[in-house]
N, C-alpha and C positions, 0 to 999 in steps of 0.2 A: 552385334551380340558377341561374336567370336573375339573381337578386340577387347570388349569389356571383360570377358572371362579371363583373357590372358593378363590384362592389367590387374585383375583381382588376384590371380594366381601369383603374379610377381610380387604383390604386396604381402604375401604370406611366406613365412619361413618354412624350412624343411619339416619342422615338427607340426606345422599347421597353425602356428600362432599368428594372428593378424598383426601386421607391422604398420606402425604409424611413423612416417619419416620424422626424424629428430627426437623420437621418444623411445624409451625403454619400456617393455611390457613386463608387468609383475602379475603372475596368476594368483588369484585368491579364491577360496571356497568359503561358503557360509559355515559348513560343518563337515565332519568326516563322512557323513552319509551322502553328501552331494558328489555326484560323479563328474559333472562338467565344471570347468573353471571360468571365473570371470576375470577380466584383465584390467589392471590399472595401468595407465600410460603416464610415465613420469619423465621429467627433464629438469634441468637446473633452471631456476627462474632468472630470466634475463630481460632487460628492456633496452630500447634504443638509446643511443648516445644523446644526451641533452634532456632525456625524459626521467623525471623523478618517480620513484616508487616507494611505497610505505614498507616494502619488504626488503631486508638487507640482501645485498648481492653475495653470492658464493656460500650462503648459509640457508637459502630457501629452496625447497623442492616444490615444483608445480605438478599437481596430480590431476589427471583427467579421468572421466568415466567412473566416478565414485558412486556406488549403488546407494539406494536409500537406507538400507539396513546398516551401512557402515558409518558410524558416528565419529565425532572428533576423538573420543576416547579410544575407539577401535583403531583408527589410523595411527594414533600415537603409540599404541601397544604394538601394532604390526611393524612399525618402522623403528621402534626403540632398539632392536639389535644393531642397527647401523650407528647408533650414537644417541646421547641424551637429547630428547626433543624439548624445545623451549615452549612452543605453542603450535596449535593447529586451528585453522579457520576454514570453514566450508562456505562456499558462495554459489549462487545460481549461475554466474558467468564470470569469466576473468575480468579483472579490473585493468583498464587501459592506462590510466595515469593516476598519480597521487591525488587523492581527494580527502577533504576533512571528514574524519570519522567521528560519529557521535558514540558515546558510551552505550553499549548494548543494554537493552531493557526488555525483559520478558513480558512486561505489562503493556507497553505502548508500541512495541515493535514485534508483533506476533511472528511466529515462525512461518515460512512459506510452505506451500504444498510440497510434500516430500517427492523427490525425483532425483534423477542423476545430476550430480553437482561436480564442481571443481574444488580443489583444496590447495591451501598454501601451508606447507609444513616448514616451520622454522627450527633449525637445529642450533645447538650451542657451539658446535665446532664445524669448520668448513669441510673437513674430510668426511663428515657423515653423509654429505650429498653424493659424493662419488661411491660410497658404500651402498647407498640406496639404489643408485642406478645399476649396480651390479648384483642386486638382490635376486635370488632365485626362489621359486615357490614350488608348490602352492602354499600360501599362507592361510591359516584358519582364522576366520573372524570370530566364531563362537566356539569356545572350548569348555571343558569341564570346570576349569578354574576361573574362566571369564565368560560366562554364558551371556548370550545376547537374546533378549526377549523378542518374540515374534507372535503374530496372530493375536488372539484375544488378550493375552498377557500384555502385549505391547500396547493395545488399545486402552486397556485399563490404566497402564502407567501414563500414557499420553493424556488421558482424561484427568487423572489425579494431578499431573503437573500443570494442566491448564487452569485449575482452580487457584486463583491468586490468594496469597496470604494478606489479610487486611492490614496487619501491622507493617509488613514490608512495603505494601502499596502506599500507605500513608507516609512512610519515611521517604520514598522516592518522589512522591508528589510534593512534599514539603521542600525537599532539596531542589526540585525543579523550579518551584515558585520563588525560592530565595535567590536562585541564579537569575531568574527572569526579572525580579524586582531590582536586583543589583544592576542588571544591564540597562533597565529603563532609567534608573536614577543616574547612571553614568551618562546616558545619552541626553537627558534633560540638563545635567550640569554642563556638558560640553556645548549644548545649544545656547545656554544662558551666557556662557563665556564668550561665544562667538557673536552674540547679538550686538548689532551696531558696529561691528568691526568690519571694515571693507576687506575684500579679498585681494589677490594679486592684481586683478584688473580694475580695482576700484569700485566694485559692486558691493552693495550692502544687502545682506539677506534679511528680508522682512517676514516676520512670523506673526500670526494672529493668536492671541491668547484670550479666550472668552472668560467672563466672570463665572458663568455657570459651567460645570463640567458636562460633557456630552453624556446623554443617557445611553445606557447599554442597549444595543440592538438585539433584544430578545425576540422571540417569535411573536409574543403578544404585542410588543411595541411596534413591530413591523406591520402586523395586521391592523392596528389602530391608525398608523400612518397611511396605509393603503386605503382604508375606509374613508378617512378624511379627504384624501385626494379624489376619491370617486364622487363624494358629495359635492366637492368644489366644482368638478367638471360638470356634474348634473345641473348645478345652478347656472353655469355659464352657457348651457346649450340654448340655441336660438330656436324657439318654437314658432311655427307658422311664418317662417321667413319668406318662403316662396309662395307664389299665387296658387300653384297647384296644391300645396299643403293646406292653404286656407280653404280651398274648395272642398277637399276631401274631409276636412274637419267639419265643415257645415253639413255635408251630406251624411256623415256618420251621426251628427247630432239630430238631424231630421229623422233618420231611420230609427234612432232610439226613441224619439218622441212618438212616432207612429206606432211602434211596437207597444209602448206604454199605454197609448190611447186604446188600442185594441184589447189589451189585457184589462183595462178599467171597464170597458163596455161589457165584456164577458162577466166580470165580477158583479156589475150592477144588474144584469139580466138574471144572474143566479140568485141574487138577493131578492129581487121582485118575485121570482117564482116561489121562493120559500115563504114569503109573507102573504101570498094569496089565500083567501079564506075558502075552504072546501068543507062544507058541512056533511056531504055524503061521500 
């Protein structure tokens, strides 16, 4: 316990600011009324040799511990004194390597649950990164000229933004379908060109093209297929295949006959009693 306290004390500066090795701490406050500061940990974005990154070297600032109320616009405004900001992107976790990025869509890629995130800030000039590392605070997120909504106002704005615009949604769906149809057409044309042509090892790829197109697998079609398979299995079942099954079937049939005989006897006795002549 004592060693842990000493290690924690060694990781704090003389002013009580928590220190993260390799990072610079920038204090921020939500507003002037807030007394305590929240710290952003920043460093120059670097990757290992031989690893590609989608963020340019020497112009990208990597930021940790970004609070939920600090948006991309807020980060751009807070770091703009260091130099012109080209773009800001918030992510749930750091990206390890270059990966193909799809264009962002607010309809089909909903926003994740708000929480502490990381950010990549791209400056237009390399010297802005060094200025951001030497930035002192505290910086105010919400000011009179740039207020940041919170509480009920923020919930109302989030709900309003979550309602999609039908026209914008139609445009995005049409653009996606055009791209998809173009991709399918290119794949079919490529497959048609390669049909019958042997590869480097002399193998010929054989494909099957039916006359009738495949029916779409909707829910109703899937249920019909499952019902057809169930009926087919029921017809193929072997009934009375074993001797014990045959005996049990006979015993059940005899028990049903005895039960029916007793019910018929009771019904006849009741009919006779009702038809008997009783003058007094």
